N, C-alpha and C positions, 0 to 999 in steps of 0.2 A: 842169473843174467844181469840183474840190476844190482847187485851188491858191489861195492867198490872194494878194489883190494887196498890192503894197508900199507904194501909195500910197493915200492918204485920198481917200474919194469925196467928192463935193460934198454940200451939204446937201439933204435932199429936196425942197425947193421948187426948187432949182436942176437936179433931174434931169430927164430925159425921163420921161414916164409910160409905165409898164408896162402900164396899162389905162386907156381912159377910158369913162367911163359918161356917156350924155346922155339924159336924160327916160326912163330905164329903168324898166319895170314888168314885174313876173313875178309869178308865184304858180302856183296848182294850179286845176283845174275847180271853178268855182263860188267859189273862194276866193282874191282877189288878196292879194298880201303887200307887194311892193315898189312904191313908188309915186312916179314921177317923179324917180328917183336922177340927179343929174348931179354928176361929181367926177371926179378924176383919183386913180389908186393910182401912188404914183412908184416906178420902177424902184431896185434895189438899197436897199431900206429894209424895215424891219418895220412893217409897218400892222395896227394893231390893229381890229377890229369890236367895237364896244362897243353893250350895249343889253339891256333886260330879256327875259326868255323872250316869244316870239312877235313881236319887234321886225323879225326878218327877216334875222338874221345868218347862219343856217345856209342860208337861202334864197340869199342873196347868194354865199356859198362855192359854191352848187350853180350858180348861173349862169357864175360866173366859171371853174368846173371843166368848164362845157359839158353837165351833166348835166340842168339845167333851163333851158328856152327862154324868152328874154325873149318878154312877150305885146305890147309896143312898145316904141319908143326904139331907142337904139343902144348896142352894146359894141363897142369896139375894143381887141382884145388884141394886143399886140405879141408878139414871140418866134418862133422857128422851131418849137418842140415844144410839145405840148399842156401845161397844167397839170398838176401832180401834186397828188393830192388824199389828206389823210390824214384820214379820220373819227375821230369821238370814239372813245375806249378801250373803252368800253360798246357800240360797233357790232360789235365783233369777239367773239364767243362765246368764253369760256374753255373751252367744251367742244370747240372744234375741235381735231383732232388735228396741230397745226401745231408745227413747231420755229421757232425764230427765223429760222434761216436760209431756211427754207422759206417763212416770211411775207416775209422780204425779195427772195427770188426772184419772188415774186407782181408786185414791181414791173416785173419785165422782160415780163411777159405782154403788155403792149400793143403792144411791138414785136415778140416772138417768138410771141404766141398760147399759150394755157395747155396745149396737148397737144405742143407741140414742144420738145424738150430743149434746154438753154442750152447754147451753144456757149462757146468759151474768153473771148471778149470779156463775155459776159455774166456768166461766173463773177467774173471781174476786176472788174466794175462792181459785182456783190455784195460780194464782197470789201472793194472800197474803202469802200462805204456801210458795212457793218459795222463797218470800223475807224474811219470819219468819226464815228459815234455812239458808239464805246466799247462795243460790244456783240459784238465778235468772240468772245470767252470764252463768251459765252452762246449761240453758234450752236446747239450740239445740243440746247438746253433747249427744253421745250414752252413755249408762250406764258402757258399757264394757271399755269404756276409761278412766273413773274416778279412782282417788286413792280410797283407802279404805274408809278413812273419808269423802270424798266428795260423794261417793255411799251412806253411811249410812245416810248422811244428807239428800240425796233424798229420801230415802225410809222413813224415818221419816217425811219429807215433805208429801208424799202420804199419811201416817197416819193422819197428821193434817188436809188435805184437806177433810177427812171424817167427821170433825167437832164434834167429840166426845170428851167428858170431860174425856173420863179414855183411855189412851194410853198404849197398851202393847206391849213391846219390847223384842225380844229373843236375848239375847248375843249381845247388841248393839256395844260394845267395843271391841269384840273379834277380834283379829288379826291387831288391829290398832296399830300403833306407839305411843309413849307416849303424843305427842302433840295432835295428833286427839283424843286418849282417854280422856284427859283432856277438849277438847272442846266439846264433846258430853256430859260428866258428867256436864260440866257447862252449857250447853243446857237445859238438863233434869230439873236442878234448876229452869231455866228460864221458862220452860213451866208452871211449877207448880205456878209461881208468876203470869201467864197469865190465870189460872183458870182450867189447865188440872191436873187430878190425874195420876200419871205415876207408872206402874208397871214392872219392868224388871229384867229379869232372868241373872244371872252372874257368871262367875269365877274369876272376878276381884275383890280381896277384898278390894282394894284401894278404887274402884268405889261404892262397897256395904258399905263401913264404911263412904262415903259421903252421902249416902242416908238419909232421916229421919226415916225409919220403914225397918225393916229387918224380912225377914221368912228364918229360917234354916230348910233345909229339909235332911231327911235321910232315906233311903230306903222308900220313901213315906209317911212317917210320920213327924209330926212337932217336930223338936228337940228344938226349942226355936223361938220367935217370940218378936217383940218390937224394943227398940232402938238399934242402930248398936253395939254401944259401952258395952252394956250389953251382946248382944246375940253372937256377934264373938269373944268370949274370945279364947285364946291359947287353953284351956282344952277343951271347946266344938268343936274347928274345929279338934283338934287332934282326939277327939273320933269319929266325923261324918265320917273324911276321912280314919280312922281304921279300921271301919266298910266296907266301900267303897272298900278297897285295899291299896297296899302299897304306892301308888302315892299321893303325898301331893296336897293341893290345890294351 
């Protein structure tokens, strides 16, 4: 999973899809969110989910992660392992007495269970994830002691420890300084070269434009999808955020 390929992958439009959505609707009791989404998410690419608050980005991640069931329509996920989901940094409380290593070890719970001791293979996988994200030296430190960028890399390492080829991230660069944002964005591209398909929700238009594919959401509907340069035009963004309210992206 962590070995880089020596050959360049084809363009996203030429790749087999990692996920297909057809007329997909999803939401919560009494509150529909996603409405009739039909699109493909390319394999071995970074796909950015863009849209204002309430547009359905996090709900779509939840559907792809399998924690939210569609109410209608079809979702076809390829791959042999369940997706790995990395929540927003704020969803992991600073008060939790977790070291970086313990947080990354939680990525093995899906296979081992929370109460079984990790075996040698699990420990090697955790070590590889810590090394890959450059946080091995932070392993004994508490999560709450870390900078925003360090903490985000620790959480992504937890996702990698699940050994899925589909990594889902909710706002991975929100609240980070420019240097940390650039490092996370570069890291996501590196993970694709390692054989991982990445889907991340973001308000960061610079990060979205650096992705290989983009889904633009407006009130739970697909306002555009494809190459970010073609989708994230000034007119399209103005229309999406005008519907959402006076605040801009």
